[in-house]
C-alpha positions as CSV (number, residue, x, y, z in Angstrom):
1,M,0.0,-0.2,0.2
2,S,0.7,3.6,-0.2
3,A,1.4,5.9,2.5
4,W,-1.6,7.7,1.8
5,Q,-3.4,4.5,1.9
6,D,-1.5,3.2,5.2
7,F,-2.5,6.9,6.5
8,L,-6.1,6.2,6.2
9,E,-6.0,2.5,7.9
10,E,-4.6,3.7,10.7
11,V,-7.0,6.1,10.6
12,R,-9.7,3.6,10.0
13,T,-8.5,1.5,13.0
14,A,-8.5,4.6,15.4
15,T,-12.1,5.2,14.7
16,R,-13.5,1.6,14.8
17,G,-15.9,1.2,17.6
18,V,-15.6,4.8,18.5
19,P,-19.0,6.3,18.5
20,Y,-18.5,9.6,17.7
21,P,-14.6,10.3,17.4
22,F,-13.2,13.9,17.2
23,Y,-10.7,14.7,14.8
24,R,-7.8,17.5,14.8
25,G,-5.1,17.9,12.4
26,C,-1.9,19.7,13.2
27,P,0.6,20.7,10.6
28,S,3.4,19.8,13.5
29,A,3.3,16.7,15.5
30,G,5.6,18.2,18.1
31,H,2.1,20.6,19.0
32,A,0.7,20.0,22.7
33,L,-3.2,20.2,22.8
34,L,-3.0,23.0,24.6
35,P,-5.3,25.6,24.7
36,S,-4.0,29.3,23.2
37,L,-4.6,30.8,26.5
38,F,-2.7,28.7,28.4
39,R,0.2,29.2,25.7
40,V,0.8,32.9,26.1
41,R,2.1,34.7,29.8
42,R,-1.0,36.3,31.3
43,K,1.2,38.8,33.3
44,R,-0.4,42.0,31.2
45,F,-4.1,40.7,31.4
46,T,-6.5,38.1,33.1
47,E,-8.9,35.8,31.4
48,C,-11.5,37.6,33.1
49,N,-10.5,41.5,31.5
50,L,-9.7,39.7,28.1
51,F,-12.7,38.5,28.1
52,F,-14.7,41.4,29.3
53,D,-13.1,43.7,26.4
54,F,-14.3,41.4,24.1
55,F,-17.9,41.1,25.1
56,A,-18.0,45.5,25.1
57,F,-15.8,45.8,22.0
58,A,-17.2,43.4,19.3
59,K,-21.2,44.1,20.6
60,P,-21.5,46.3,16.5
61,L,-20.1,43.1,15.2
62,V,-21.5,40.3,17.9
63,N,-24.6,40.3,19.0
64,T,-22.8,39.4,22.3
65,Q,-25.7,40.5,24.6
66,T,-28.0,37.5,23.7
67,L,-25.2,34.9,24.0
68,K,-24.4,33.0,26.9
69,P,-20.7,33.3,28.3
70,I,-19.6,29.8,27.0
71,E,-21.0,31.0,23.8
72,V,-18.8,34.4,23.7
73,L,-15.9,32.0,24.3
74,F,-17.3,30.1,21.0
75,E,-16.9,33.8,18.9
76,M,-13.5,34.2,20.2
77,R,-12.1,31.1,19.6
78,H,-12.9,32.0,15.8
79,A,-11.9,35.0,16.1
80,G,-8.8,34.2,17.3
81,I,-8.5,35.1,20.3
82,P,-6.9,33.3,23.4
83,T,-9.1,30.8,25.2
84,R,-9.2,28.1,27.3
85,L,-10.9,25.9,24.5
86,L,-9.0,23.9,21.8
87,D,-10.9,23.3,18.7
88,W,-12.1,20.0,17.2
89,T,-14.3,18.7,14.5
90,T,-15.9,15.8,13.6
91,T,-15.5,15.6,9.7
92,F,-12.1,13.8,9.3
93,A,-11.6,15.7,6.0
94,V,-12.1,19.2,7.9
95,A,-9.0,18.0,10.1
96,L,-6.7,16.8,7.5
97,Y,-7.4,20.3,5.9
98,F,-5.5,22.0,9.0
99,A,-3.2,19.0,8.9
100,V,-1.8,20.5,5.3
101,A,-2.3,24.2,5.1
102,G,0.7,26.3,4.8
103,R,4.4,24.9,5.0
104,P,3.8,21.6,7.2
105,E,6.6,20.3,9.2
106,A,5.8,17.1,10.8
107,P,1.5,16.8,10.1
108,C,-0.9,15.0,12.1
109,V,-4.4,14.0,12.7
110,W,-5.8,13.8,16.5
111,V,-8.4,11.4,16.8
112,L,-10.1,11.8,20.0
113,E,-12.8,9.7,21.9
114,P,-15.1,12.2,23.9
115,D,-17.4,10.1,25.6
116,K,-14.0,8.2,27.1
117,L,-13.0,11.9,28.2
118,N,-16.1,12.9,29.6
119,Q,-16.2,9.7,31.8
120,K,-13.0,10.9,32.9
121,A,-14.1,14.8,33.7
122,S,-17.8,13.9,34.9
123,G,-18.2,10.2,35.4
124,H,-20.0,9.2,33.0
125,G,-19.5,9.5,29.1
126,L,-22.3,11.6,27.4
127,L,-21.6,14.1,24.8
128,V,-22.4,17.6,26.7
129,Q,-24.2,20.4,25.3
130,S,-22.4,23.8,25.6
131,D,-26.0,24.9,27.5
132,A,-24.7,22.6,30.7
133,V,-21.3,24.3,30.5
134,E,-21.3,27.9,32.6
135,Y,-18.4,29.7,32.1
136,D,-18.1,32.1,35.0
137,H,-15.5,34.7,33.5
138,E,-14.9,36.8,36.7
139,H,-13.3,33.8,38.5
140,E,-12.3,32.4,35.8
141,T,-13.5,28.9,36.2
142,V,-15.6,26.8,34.2
143,L,-18.4,25.3,35.8
144,Y,-20.7,21.2,34.9
145,L,-23.6,20.9,36.6
146,G,-22.8,22.8,39.5
147,K,-19.3,21.5,39.9
148,K,-16.0,23.1,39.3
149,L,-14.4,21.6,36.5
150,Q,-11.0,20.3,36.6
151,H,-10.2,18.2,34.1
152,P,-11.2,18.9,30.2
153,L,-14.6,18.2,28.6
154,A,-15.2,17.6,25.3
155,I,-18.9,20.0,24.3
156,F,-20.8,20.3,21.5
157,P,-21.4,24.0,21.3
158,T,-24.6,25.6,19.3
159,M,-24.0,26.7,16.1
160,Q,-24.2,30.3,15.7
161,N,-20.8,30.8,13.7
162,P,-20.9,30.2,9.8
163,R,-17.7,28.9,10.0
164,I,-18.2,26.4,13.5
165,F,-21.3,25.0,11.1
166,A,-19.0,25.0,7.5
167,Q,-16.2,23.0,9.8
168,K,-18.9,20.9,12.0
169,G,-16.9,22.5,14.9
170,H,-16.7,21.0,18.2
171,F,-14.7,21.7,21.5
172,T,-12.3,20.7,24.2
173,I,-12.4,23.3,27.4
174,H,-9.9,23.4,29.7
175,G,-11.0,23.5,33.7
176,A,-8.7,24.2,36.0
177,S,-5.7,22.0,35.0
178,E,-3.6,24.0,32.6
179,K,-1.7,20.7,31.2
180,P,-1.6,19.7,27.5
181,L,-4.9,17.4,27.2
182,E,-2.3,14.3,26.0
183,S,-0.8,14.7,29.4
184,I,-4.2,14.5,31.5
185,A,-5.5,11.9,29.2
186,P,-3.6,9.8,26.9
187,E,-6.0,7.1,27.0
188,C,-8.2,8.6,24.9
189,L,-6.2,10.4,22.1
190,T,-4.8,8.4,19.7
191,R,-1.6,10.6,17.1
192,I,-1.7,9.7,13.9
193,P,1.7,11.3,11.6
194,L,0.8,12.1,8.2
195,P,3.8,10.6,6.4
196,A,6.1,13.4,3.7
197,A,5.2,11.0,1.1
198,A,1.2,11.3,2.0
199,V,0.8,15.0,2.1
200,D,0.3,15.0,-2.1
201,E,-2.1,13.1,-2.2
202,A,-4.1,14.1,1.1
203,R,-4.4,17.9,-0.9
204,T,-5.5,15.8,-4.6
205,F,-8.1,14.2,-1.8
206,L,-9.1,17.6,-0.2
207,H,-9.3,19.5,-3.8
208,L,-11.5,16.8,-5.3
209,A,-14.0,16.3,-2.0
210,G,-14.6,20.4,-2.6
211,L,-12.0,21.5,1.0
212,N,-10.5,24.6,0.3
213,E,-9.8,27.9,2.1
214,Y,-13.5,29.1,1.1
215,S,-15.4,26.4,2.3
216,V,-13.8,25.9,5.4
217,F,-13.6,29.8,6.2
218,P,-17.3,30.8,4.5
219,D,-16.7,34.3,4.9
220,I,-15.0,37.2,3.3
221,D,-11.5,36.4,4.2
222,G,-11.8,32.5,3.3
223,L,-13.1,34.0,-0.4
224,A,-9.9,36.2,-0.7
225,R,-7.4,33.9,0.0
226,Y,-9.1,31.2,-2.2
227,L,-9.2,32.8,-4.8
228,I,-5.2,34.2,-4.2
229,K,-4.4,30.6,-4.5
230,E,-7.1,29.5,-6.7
231,H,-5.3,31.9,-9.4
232,G,-1.9,31.3,-8.8
233,L,-1.1,34.4,-7.3
234,E,0.1,33.3,-3.6
235,R,2.7,31.6,-5.8
236,R,3.6,34.7,-7.7
237,S,3.5,36.7,-4.1
238,R,6.0,34.4,-3.3
239,V,8.1,34.8,-6.1
240,A,8.1,38.3,-6.5
241,A,9.3,39.1,-2.7
242,G,11.8,36.3,-3.1
243,K,13.2,38.5,-6.3
244,A,13.2,41.7,-4.1
245,G,14.8,39.9,-1.2
246,K,18.1,38.9,-3.3
247,K,17.9,42.6,-5.1
248,R,18.3,43.7,-1.5
249,Q,21.3,41.8,-0.4
250,G,23.0,42.7,-3.7
251,E,22.6,46.3,-3.0
252,P,25.7,48.4,-0.8
253,A,25.2,49.0,2.2
254,P,23.7,52.9,3.3
255,T,26.7,55.1,4.0
């Protein structure tokens, strides 16, 4: 079998018997499963203040008044703001898209068993609706069924955002623990590396399946990136930038 077929077989093996697998694509196998909030130093801001500022300033863009605090977190995450959420999808192809987007170093796809994770976090293996989760931004804590959450929980979000809907987005939300998910619950996860020899076939698969910047990001930014790539403008920009760089290197230093 080819490297691509071997990869697909590993995915099938990892998901066999898993009723509702979550997938997450990473461009680097060394990328820890840690929410973006815990990747940055928080000396100059607090989680509480970040939430409050987004809630206040985003009102002309998002009707934050009608959203629950946990739903505001969903909007923040898809705007690229650090939160305690980790993005997942229930669609394998979407995860694969994120694994091979750009220039991946050592791409991989993670498979999560959400029922097993929730059994560890809450004592039962049910997939949790976001309505059952309370985010107390003032105290920077997460509550589930009225109890402070310690371990990460897999949640099914409201499909309020076009990106969440298009990506079939789901989340895990970290509680008190700030350790990577693979350290907290390794028994719930499988990491499947995508060999370098399989990257081109993976991209061909995504093209045939209609997965591109616009289908994954159904907004004006996604459309712009799709058209630039589709018309070869991205490649031309890189070539022009490279030539400009070489020209600058050949110029005499200013006196």
